[in-house]
C-alpha positions in Angstrom: 169.5 126.4 76.6 168.1 122.7 77.3 168.5 120.2 74.8 165.8 117.5 74.4 166.5 114.4 72.8 163.9 112.2 71.8 162.9 109.1 69.9 166.8 106.6 67.8 167.7 104.1 65.2 171.3 104.5 65.5 173.7 105.9 68.2 176.4 108.6 67.1 179.8 108.0 68.5 180.6 110.6 71.7 179.3 111.0 75.2 175.6 111.1 75.9 173.3 110.8 78.9 169.9 110.6 77.4 169.9 108.5 74.5 168.8 104.9 74.5 168.4 102.4 71.7 165.5 102.8 69.5 165.6 106.9 70.2 166.6 109.2 67.4 168.1 112.4 68.3 166.3 115.7 67.0 167.1 119.2 66.7 167.7 121.0 69.9 164.6 122.4 71.2 164.8 125.1 73.7 163.0 124.7 76.6 160.9 127.2 78.5 161.8 128.5 82.1 160.3 126.9 84.9 158.0 128.6 86.8 159.3 129.9 90.5 158.1 127.9 93.3 157.3 129.6 96.6 157.8 126.8 98.8 159.4 123.5 98.5 157.8 121.0 100.7 160.1 117.8 101.2 158.2 114.8 100.6 158.3 111.9 103.5 159.0 108.3 102.9 155.9 105.9 103.7 156.2 104.9 107.4 156.3 101.5 106.4 159.3 101.9 104.7 161.0 103.9 107.7 160.3 100.9 109.7 161.5 98.0 107.7 164.3 99.9 106.0 163.7 98.0 102.9 164.1 100.4 100.4 167.5 102.3 100.1 168.2 105.6 98.0 170.8 105.5 95.3 172.9 107.6 97.1 172.8 105.4 100.3 173.8 102.8 98.0 176.7 104.7 96.6 177.8 105.3 100.2 177.9 101.8 101.2 179.8 100.9 98.2 182.4 103.4 99.0 182.8 101.9 102.6 183.0 98.8 101.6 185.9 99.1 99.3 187.5 101.7 101.7 188.8 105.3 100.5 188.4 106.1 96.9 191.8 105.8 94.9 193.7 108.5 93.6 192.6 110.7 90.6 193.7 109.0 87.4 194.5 110.6 84.2 192.4 108.2 81.9 190.2 105.4 82.6 189.0 103.2 79.4 186.2 100.6 80.5 185.5 97.9 77.7 182.1 96.5 78.3 182.9 93.3 76.4 184.3 89.6 77.5 187.8 89.5 78.5 188.0 86.5 76.3 188.0 88.5 73.3 191.3 90.2 74.0 190.1 93.7 73.1 191.7 94.9 76.1 195.1 93.7 75.2 194.6 94.9 71.6 194.1 98.3 72.9 197.1 97.9 75.3 199.4 97.1 72.5 198.0 100.3 71.0 198.2 102.7 73.8 200.6 101.5 76.3 197.7 101.1 78.9 198.0 98.4 81.2 194.7 96.0 81.1 192.5 94.8 84.3 189.7 92.4 83.9 186.6 93.1 86.1 185.7 89.5 85.6 188.9 88.6 87.7 189.1 90.8 90.5 186.0 92.0 93.0 185.6 95.1 93.6 187.9 95.0 96.8 190.5 93.4 95.0 190.6 96.2 92.4 191.1 98.6 95.5 194.3 97.1 96.1 195.5 96.0 92.3 195.0 99.6 91.0 196.8 101.4 93.8 199.9 99.7 92.2 202.6 102.2 90.2 201.9 100.6 86.9 198.4 101.9 86.9 199.1 105.5 87.9 198.7 106.8 84.3 195.5 105.2 83.8 194.2 101.8 82.6 191.8 99.7 80.4 189.3 97.6 82.5 187.3 95.0 80.6 184.0 93.4 81.5 180.6 94.0 82.4 179.5 94.5 86.2 177.6 91.7 87.3 174.8 93.8 88.3 173.9 97.8 89.0 175.3 97.4 92.6 178.6 96.2 91.3 178.7 99.1 88.7 177.5 101.6 91.8 180.9 100.2 93.8 183.0 100.8 90.9 181.8 104.5 90.4 182.5 104.8 94.1 186.1 103.3 93.6 187.0 105.5 90.8 185.2 108.5 91.9 188.6 110.8 92.3 188.8 110.6 88.3 187.0 113.3 86.4 184.3 112.0 84.4 185.9 113.7 81.6 188.7 111.1 82.0 186.7 108.4 82.1 185.0 106.4 79.2 182.9 103.5 79.2 182.8 101.9 75.6 179.9 99.8 74.6 177.8 98.4 72.1 173.9 98.4 71.7 172.4 95.8 73.4 170.1 93.3 71.6 167.4 91.5 73.6 170.0 91.2 76.9 168.0 93.0 79.6 171.0 92.7 82.0 173.3 94.4 79.5 171.1 97.2 78.9 170.6 97.6 82.7 174.2 98.3 82.9 174.1 100.3 79.6 171.6 102.5 81.2 173.5 102.9 84.5 176.4 104.5 82.5 174.2 106.2 80.1 172.6 108.1 83.1 176.0 109.5 84.1 176.8 110.4 80.6 180.2 108.2 80.7 179.0 105.7 77.9 180.4 106.0 74.3 179.0 104.1 71.7 181.4 102.1 69.4 180.2 103.0 66.2 179.2 100.4 63.5 180.9 97.4 64.9 180.0 94.3 67.4 182.4 92.9 69.7 181.4 89.5 69.0 184.0 88.9 66.4 187.1 91.2 67.2 188.9 92.7 64.1 191.1 95.4 63.3 188.2 97.5 62.6 186.4 96.8 66.1 190.0 98.1 67.4 190.1 100.9 65.5 186.4 101.8 66.5 187.6 101.7 70.1 190.3 104.2 69.8 188.3 106.4 67.8 186.3 106.9 71.0 189.4 107.3 73.1 190.7 110.5 71.1 191.2 113.2 73.4 192.5 111.0 76.2 196.4 111.3 77.1 197.0 108.2 75.3 195.0 109.1 71.9 195.8 112.9 71.7 
């Protein structure tokens, strides 16, 4: 049964891949089966794009990202990515509560992260904090962490308000089912309640059984 989610005023906590701000989850609707297709004819890209190479598929971009950082790292048992400014020190608060080490995305390039995260101290997982600067960086990060199961990787974020860049990044993780909404809190004013809300989204990972 396929679940169709349309139209929301608020997000619920937990993973989601099809919910955007301004939509409301409705009751599950069973979709009707599709008619069989007798023949599939592959679509050919326009001749101009073949010659110029100006367009690039997302899979090709991911491949390039993987090549740029070298081989993907070994699988981590848990990765928690907090989409918040490192200066808010939310990663440090989570580290104190869980014992996981913290890495700042804003202080390390993807290539540098490949070296940093290979250290033994990160073998049991880590907390990554900071917003990718663009979708390309987010895809490079996906390639770097591709050995870890999506079930063990959580991106924790808040609903973006009038920030196109943040919404693009949120959409990137929503599309993969990696984004977990931090309920009822904003990272702008760190508090004990914010930390508790972040920890709530980590339930099920080794650090938060």
